[in-house]
TORPA-4810 file (N, C-alpha, C, O; in nm, 3 decimals):
<nodes>
NODE_1_4.148_4.895_0.243_4.017_4.841_0.278_3.931_4.790_0.110_3.880_4.872_0.034_M
NODE_2_3.935_4.656_0.089_3.920_4.661_-0.032_3.747_4.671_-0.029_3.689_4.670_0.080_T
NODE_3_3.700_4.677_-0.108_3.515_4.678_-0.095_3.459_4.583_-0.183_3.497_4.566_-0.299_N
NODE_4_3.342_4.503_-0.110_3.318_4.376_-0.197_3.278_4.410_-0.327_3.229_4.303_-0.361_A
NODE_5_3.266_4.481_-0.417_3.220_4.452_-0.552_3.405_4.465_-0.623_3.455_4.438_-0.733_K
NODE_6_3.440_4.500_-0.538_3.658_4.428_-0.595_3.629_4.321_-0.565_3.630_4.245_-0.662_D
NODE_7_3.591_4.256_-0.435_3.603_4.085_-0.401_3.465_4.046_-0.512_3.370_3.995_-0.454_I
NODE_8_3.460_4.052_-0.558_3.316_3.985_-0.597_3.369_3.965_-0.730_3.376_3.854_-0.783_L
NODE_9_3.410_4.084_-0.789_3.496_4.089_-0.892_3.590_3.971_-0.913_3.583_3.887_-1.003_Q
NODE_10_3.686_3.981_-0.808_3.792_3.891_-0.831_3.744_3.739_-0.816_3.826_3.661_-0.865_T
NODE_11_3.660_3.692_-0.773_3.573_3.619_-0.781_3.566_3.555_-0.898_3.632_3.457_-0.934_T
NODE_12_3.456_3.634_-0.976_3.453_3.617_-1.043_3.583_3.588_-1.223_3.583_3.555_-1.341_F
NODE_13_3.679_3.642_-1.089_3.786_3.624_-1.263_3.807_3.448_-1.208_3.779_3.343_-1.266_T
NODE_14_3.856_3.471_-1.097_3.887_3.346_-1.125_3.828_3.252_-1.108_3.901_3.158_-1.076_A
NODE_15_3.682_3.218_-1.117_3.555_3.111_-1.207_3.617_3.167_-1.354_3.640_3.078_-1.436_L
NODE_16_3.628_3.222_-1.369_3.644_3.283_-1.551_3.772_3.196_-1.585_3.774_3.162_-1.703_E
NODE_17_3.889_3.149_-1.503_3.971_3.199_-1.518_4.006_2.938_-1.483_4.092_2.854_-1.510_A
NODE_18_3.857_2.945_-1.408_3.884_2.804_-1.341_3.935_2.758_-1.251_3.940_2.635_-1.237_R
NODE_19_4.032_2.911_-1.096_4.072_2.892_-1.100_4.034_2.882_-0.870_4.065_2.941_-0.766_D
NODE_20_3.966_2.784_-0.913_3.897_2.766_-0.804_3.981_2.786_-0.675_3.909_2.798_-0.576_K
NODE_21_4.111_2.792_-0.651_4.206_2.758_-0.493_4.184_2.937_-0.468_4.156_2.969_-0.352_A
NODE_22_4.199_3.079_-0.602_4.185_3.142_-0.567_4.067_3.212_-0.561_4.052_3.334_-0.562_T
NODE_23_3.963_3.106_-0.554_3.844_3.136_-0.513_3.768_3.106_-0.421_3.657_3.152_-0.395_A
NODE_24_3.836_3.012_-0.361_3.802_2.960_-0.217_3.856_3.071_-0.117_3.799_3.118_-0.018_M
NODE_25_4.016_3.108_-0.185_4.039_3.235_-0.100_3.960_3.293_-0.013_3.958_3.289_0.110_T
NODE_26_3.867_3.372_-0.124_3.836_3.502_-0.106_3.663_3.434_0.036_3.601_3.509_0.111_L
NODE_27_3.646_3.301_0.020_3.533_3.308_0.195_3.568_3.248_0.264_3.664_3.171_0.265_F
NODE_28_3.457_3.285_0.372_3.524_3.271_0.521_3.494_3.169_0.532_3.452_3.108_0.433_T
NODE_29_3.506_3.094_0.684_3.544_2.967_0.665_3.378_2.888_0.684_3.347_2.769_0.670_D
NODE_30_3.288_3.018_0.724_3.136_2.973_0.760_3.066_3.069_0.680_2.967_3.117_0.735_D
NODE_31_3.091_3.109_0.564_3.030_3.203_0.471_2.926_3.151_0.435_2.875_3.077_0.519_A
NODE_32_2.854_3.166_0.306_2.723_3.069_0.287_2.713_3.194_0.110_2.712_3.314_0.081_V
NODE_33_2.707_3.021_0.026_2.656_3.094_-0.094_2.524_3.026_-0.106_2.498_2.917_-0.054_L
NODE_34_2.424_3.115_-0.195_2.314_3.040_-0.231_2.344_3.026_-0.380_2.422_3.110_-0.426_F
NODE_35_2.311_2.965_-0.436_2.278_2.935_-0.607_2.181_2.894_-0.633_2.206_2.774_-0.634_D
NODE_36_2.045_2.908_-0.667_1.959_2.815_-0.738_2.028_2.724_-0.864_1.984_2.617_-0.906_P
NODE_37_2.108_2.774_-0.897_2.134_2.663_-1.058_2.208_2.514_-0.998_2.206_2.420_-1.078_H
NODE_38_2.238_2.503_-0.935_2.336_2.392_-0.788_2.263_2.317_-0.724_2.188_2.356_-0.634_Y
NODE_39_2.276_2.170_-0.772_2.248_2.052_-0.691_2.169_2.073_-0.574_2.052_2.035_-0.567_P
NODE_40_2.257_2.162_-0.434_2.192_2.177_-0.349_2.261_2.354_-0.385_2.365_2.409_-0.420_S
NODE_41_2.132_2.385_-0.351_2.102_2.544_-0.405_2.203_2.651_-0.315_2.281_2.733_-0.365_P
NODE_42_2.174_2.621_-0.128_2.234_2.665_-0.041_2.346_2.586_-0.031_2.339_2.466_-0.059_E
NODE_43_2.489_2.655_0.017_2.608_2.576_0.026_2.625_2.688_0.183_2.579_2.794_0.224_M
NODE_44_2.698_2.607_0.218_2.730_2.646_0.400_2.887_2.614_0.470_2.921_2.528_0.551_K
NODE_45_2.933_2.677_0.429_3.090_2.673_0.498_3.170_2.628_0.407_3.126_2.541_0.333_G
NODE_46_3.292_2.669_0.391_3.408_2.611_0.258_3.378_2.494_0.219_3.362_2.478_0.098_R
NODE_47_3.363_2.392_0.300_3.380_2.247_0.159_3.257_2.218_0.168_3.259_2.099_0.202_A
NODE_48_3.058_2.275_0.151_3.007_2.294_0.060_3.045_2.369_-0.020_3.035_2.310_-0.128_A
NODE_49_3.098_2.498_-0.040_3.115_2.578_-0.166_3.204_2.496_-0.222_3.186_2.447_-0.333_I
NODE_50_3.340_2.467_-0.129_3.363_2.429_-0.269_3.376_2.281_-0.295_3.478_2.244_-0.352_E
NODE_51_3.273_2.182_-0.256_3.184_2.091_-0.327_3.114_2.161_-0.459_3.166_2.164_-0.571_K
NODE_52_2.975_2.219_-0.421_2.992_2.297_-0.508_3.053_2.385_-0.618_2.973_2.435_-0.697_G
NODE_53_3.173_2.409_-0.632_3.239_2.514_-0.709_3.289_2.345_-0.809_3.268_2.329_-0.929_L
NODE_54_3.333_2.280_-0.749_3.374_2.166_-0.840_3.285_2.069_-0.930_3.326_1.986_-1.010_D
NODE_55_3.156_2.099_-0.897_3.040_2.059_-0.919_3.055_2.106_-1.043_3.108_2.043_-1.135_W
NODE_56_2.975_2.296_-1.056_2.996_2.373_-1.183_3.153_2.398_-1.286_3.172_2.433_-1.403_G
NODE_57_3.227_2.365_-1.189_3.345_2.314_-1.270_3.362_2.200_-1.385_3.408_2.189_-1.499_L
NODE_58_3.313_2.144_-1.312_3.234_2.016_-1.394_3.181_2.006_-1.502_3.215_1.960_-1.611_K
NODE_59_3.076_2.062_-1.455_3.001_2.124_-1.545_2.990_2.202_-1.657_2.911_2.174_-1.747_S
NODE_60_3.079_2.317_-1.662_3.106_2.397_-1.716_3.238_2.399_-1.847_3.338_2.380_-1.778_M
NODE_61_3.265_2.407_-1.929_3.377_2.494_-2.006_3.389_2.589_-1.955_3.485_2.593_-1.879_E
NODE_62_3.287_2.739_-1.969_3.364_2.881_-1.955_3.275_2.888_-1.846_3.174_2.817_-1.839_K
NODE_63_3.305_2.968_-1.764_3.259_3.080_-1.675_3.232_3.249_-1.725_3.327_3.326_-1.732_F
NODE_64_3.099_3.290_-1.757_3.107_3.411_-1.829_3.077_3.476_-1.692_2.997_3.415_-1.620_G
NODE_65_3.139_3.612_-1.640_3.040_3.735_-1.588_3.033_3.871_-1.631_3.145_3.915_-1.658_F
NODE_66_2.950_3.944_-1.646_2.956_4.030_-1.690_2.911_4.136_-1.583_2.793_4.112_-1.555_T
NODE_67_2.960_4.245_-1.512_2.906_4.289_-1.418_2.860_4.422_-1.492_2.934_4.496_-1.557_I
NODE_68_2.704_4.442_-1.466_2.661_4.571_-1.571_2.621_4.668_-1.511_2.615_4.774_-1.574_E
NODE_69_2.568_4.664_-1.326_2.527_4.767_-1.251_2.606_4.713_-1.144_2.651_4.601_-1.126_K
NODE_70_2.613_4.820_-1.078_2.681_4.784_-0.914_2.566_4.894_-0.802_2.537_5.012_-0.823_V
NODE_71_2.535_4.834_-0.722_2.446_4.902_-0.583_2.536_4.890_-0.435_2.480_4.832_-0.342_Y
NODE_72_2.688_4.948_-0.412_2.754_4.952_-0.344_2.657_5.003_-0.177_2.580_5.099_-0.167_M
NODE_73_2.688_4.925_-0.089_2.600_4.965_0.019_2.657_5.050_0.055_2.737_5.100_-0.024_G
NODE_74_2.644_5.106_0.187_2.726_5.239_0.246_2.859_5.238_0.336_2.919_5.345_0.348_E
NODE_75_2.908_5.123_0.399_3.073_5.091_0.405_3.132_5.058_0.268_3.238_5.102_0.223_D
NODE_76_3.079_5.005_0.231_3.166_4.928_0.150_3.159_4.793_0.127_3.220_4.746_0.031_G
NODE_77_3.074_4.699_0.223_3.143_4.557_0.291_3.024_4.443_0.218_3.042_4.321_0.226_T
NODE_78_2.902_4.507_0.146_2.784_4.492_0.064_2.831_4.526_-0.026_2.924_4.605_-0.046_S
NODE_79_2.723_4.421_-0.141_2.666_4.511_-0.258_2.576_4.442_-0.300_2.556_4.329_-0.256_C
NODE_80_2.476_4.520_-0.430_2.426_4.454_-0.524_2.486_4.459_-0.677_2.543_4.555_-0.727_A
NODE_81_2.466_4.363_-0.724_2.520_4.362_-0.881_2.448_4.348_-1.008_2.484_4.457_-1.050_V
NODE_82_2.393_4.314_-1.079_2.327_4.345_-1.139_2.429_4.274_-1.332_2.477_4.340_-1.424_E
NODE_83_2.417_4.114_-1.309_2.536_4.044_-1.446_2.500_3.997_-1.528_2.419_3.904_-1.522_V
NODE_84_2.560_4.058_-1.663_2.546_3.981_-1.774_2.546_3.826_-1.791_2.589_3.814_-1.906_D
NODE_85_2.525_3.720_-1.751_2.562_3.576_-1.726_2.606_3.517_-1.844_2.502_3.479_-1.898_T
NODE_86_2.736_3.476_-1.943_2.753_3.400_-1.974_2.822_3.231_-2.036_2.900_3.184_-2.118_H
NODE_87_2.776_3.211_-1.984_2.863_3.022_-1.976_2.839_2.922_-2.131_2.768_2.887_-2.225_H
NODE_88_2.957_2.917_-2.063_2.937_2.746_-2.198_2.914_2.662_-2.136_2.990_2.675_-2.040_V
NODE_89_2.845_2.556_-2.118_2.813_2.427_-2.087_2.941_2.284_-2.204_2.970_2.273_-2.323_L
NODE_90_2.978_2.198_-2.062_3.073_2.069_-2.181_3.011_2.014_-2.279_2.945_1.922_-2.231_K
NODE_91_2.990_2.023_-2.432_2.944_1.953_-2.481_2.922_2.098_-2.556_2.921_2.047_-2.668_G
NODE_92_2.905_2.230_-2.582_2.944_2.408_-2.651_2.800_2.458_-2.632_2.775_2.563_-2.691_G
NODE_93_2.710_2.405_-2.567_2.574_2.468_-2.522_2.606_2.601_-2.477_2.686_2.602_-2.383_K
NODE_94_2.566_2.715_-2.518_2.623_2.850_-2.509_2.476_2.908_-2.362_2.360_2.896_-2.400_E
NODE_95_2.490_2.944_-2.265_2.347_3.034_-2.177_2.445_3.114_-2.188_2.568_3.116_-2.200_L
NODE_96_2.310_3.214_-2.174_2.333_3.367_-2.184_2.188_3.457_-2.090_2.088_3.487_-2.155_R
NODE_97_2.194_3.486_-1.967_2.120_3.553_-1.897_2.116_3.661_-1.801_2.228_3.691_-1.759_F
NODE_98_2.024_3.726_-1.754_2.100_3.794_-1.626_2.086_3.743_-1.500_1.996_3.667_-1.466_P
NODE_99_2.171_3.783_-1.432_2.133_3.734_-1.300_2.167_3.873_-1.230_2.226_3.961_-1.293_Q
NODE_100_2.119_3.894_-1.061_2.164_3.985_-0.935_2.209_3.897_-0.860_2.151_3.789_-0.843_A
NODE_101_2.342_3.937_-0.791_2.396_3.865_-0.726_2.437_4.016_-0.541_2.468_4.134_-0.524_F
NODE_102_2.404_3.890_-0.456_2.430_3.967_-0.335_2.502_3.965_-0.282_2.491_3.858_-0.222_F
NODE_103_2.646_4.043_-0.231_2.795_3.994_-0.153_2.739_4.050_-0.041_2.651_4.136_-0.035_V
NODE_104_2.814_3.981_0.069_2.892_4.042_0.231_2.974_4.020_0.214_3.015_3.922_0.151_E
NODE_105_3.058_4.143_0.288_3.252_4.095_0.317_3.232_4.089_0.451_3.127_4.125_0.502_T
NODE_106_3.322_4.047_0.510_3.420_4.103_0.590_3.523_4.055_0.633_3.558_3.939_0.655_K
NODE_107_3.595_4.203_0.648_3.775_4.164_0.666_3.794_4.118_0.515_3.857_4.012_0.512_G
NODE_108_3.762_4.160_0.399_3.851_4.068_0.297_3.801_3.954_0.162_3.825_3.921_0.046_G
NODE_109_3.691_3.921_0.313_3.622_3.778_0.233_3.446_3.756_0.226_3.357_3.811_0.291_K
NODE_110_3.445_3.705_0.173_3.274_3.700_0.173_3.221_3.616_0.285_3.275_3.507_0.305_I
NODE_111_3.125_3.653_0.357_3.067_3.564_0.448_2.974_3.580_0.377_2.903_3.552_0.473_T
NODE_112_2.872_3.606_0.266_2.783_3.560_0.198_2.754_3.585_0.057_2.783_3.703_0.036_A
NODE_113_2.709_3.529_-0.053_2.689_3.558_-0.163_2.610_3.435_-0.234_2.627_3.315_-0.254_L
NODE_114_2.495_3.557_-0.264_2.395_3.523_-0.286_2.293_3.543_-0.489_2.281_3.645_-0.556_R
NODE_115_2.272_3.482_-0.502_2.318_3.489_-0.691_2.110_3.452_-0.704_2.053_3.372_-0.631_A
NODE_116_2.063_3.510_-0.780_1.872_3.526_-0.818_1.897_3.580_-0.955_1.977_3.666_-0.992_Y
NODE_117_1.815_3.512_-1.017_1.702_3.538_-1.211_1.674_3.554_-1.206_1.637_3.552_-1.088_E
NODE_118_1.585_3.631_-1.307_1.465_3.716_-1.292_1.348_3.589_-1.425_1.310_3.606_-1.540_P
NODE_119_1.336_3.512_-1.356_1.232_3.427_-1.430_1.217_3.365_-1.310_1.272_3.386_-1.202_Y
NODE_120_1.078_3.226_-1.367_0.996_3.210_-1.242_1.108_3.031_-1.257_1.192_2.984_-1.334_G
NODE_121_1.032_2.989_-1.123_1.027_2.854_-1.112_1.031_2.715_-1.205_0.920_2.694_-1.254_P
NODE_122_1.125_2.621_-1.241_1.100_2.500_-1.392_1.011_2.395_-1.269_0.970_2.405_-1.153_N
NODE_123_1.016_2.290_-1.387_0.959_2.165_-1.302_0.830_2.190_-1.345_0.769_2.245_-1.437_G
NODE_124_0.803_2.100_-1.191_0.648_2.048_-1.217_0.563_2.201_-1.117_0.443_2.221_-1.096_F
NODE_125_0.659_2.266_-1.085_0.588_2.389_-0.959_0.593_2.471_-1.049_0.515_2.564_-1.025_M
NODE_126_0.666_2.486_-1.177_0.668_2.588_-1.223_0.550_2.569_-1.348_0.524_2.682_-1.389_G
NODE_127_0.480_2.477_-1.413_0.394_2.453_-1.408_0.298_2.454_-1.400_0.222_2.483_-1.493_F
NODE_128_0.252_2.415_-1.260_0.178_2.438_-1.159_0.121_2.596_-1.183_0.014_2.644_-1.220_M
NODE_129_0.239_2.646_-1.146_0.259_2.830_-1.115_0.199_2.869_-1.274_0.113_2.957_-1.267_L
NODE_130_0.221_2.832_-1.387_0.200_2.877_-1.520_0.072_2.847_-1.530_-0.004_2.913_-1.601_R
NODE_131_0.022_2.711_-1.437_-0.121_2.687_-1.466_-0.248_2.812_-1.435_-0.328_2.880_-1.499_L
NODE_132_-0.216_2.797_-1.332_-0.208_2.913_-1.199_-0.304_3.005_-1.290_-0.424_3.004_-1.317_S
NODE_133_-0.197_3.081_-1.321_-0.190_3.186_-1.384_-0.276_3.168_-1.484_-0.368_3.251_-1.478_H
NODE_134_-0.286_3.066_-1.605_-0.351_3.082_-1.694_-0.488_3.108_-1.630_-0.557_3.202_-1.671_K
NODE_135_-0.550_2.985_-1.479_-0.690_3.021_-1.472_-0.749_3.132_-1.423_-0.867_3.163_-1.412_F
NODE_136_-0.604_3.213_-1.381_-0.651_3.361_-1.282_-0.664_3.470_-1.392_-0.670_3.585_-1.351_A
NODE_137_-0.670_3.450_-1.515_-0.681_3.514_-1.644_-0.886_3.580_-1.617_-0.943_3.643_-1.706_R
</nodes>
């Protein structure tokens, strides 16, 4: 049996190689992918995940994921990982930031994959949050 960390690493490796077909084979038909960077952060089902990956592959020149720490679930079908993310956007802008991913698997495939970043919201809500922090001091 393949454990959740190995399945996630295979997914990352496929994305780094821009191999969407292999990445898609690693998701169940009813899988959920959550990533706040995507236009639709919560993607439910293979069709939505594939559409999200199409967007990601279109906007990225290069994906990069280095797993730094792994926290395995007791039975090996789930894990949390800390990742050093290093992407290159189309046009050459480099992005480097930490992320945490939580993955659940069943039968050697991903049923749920969630990405989180250790920084606050952006946009108007981020502005309002920062403003409220300033007045709370």
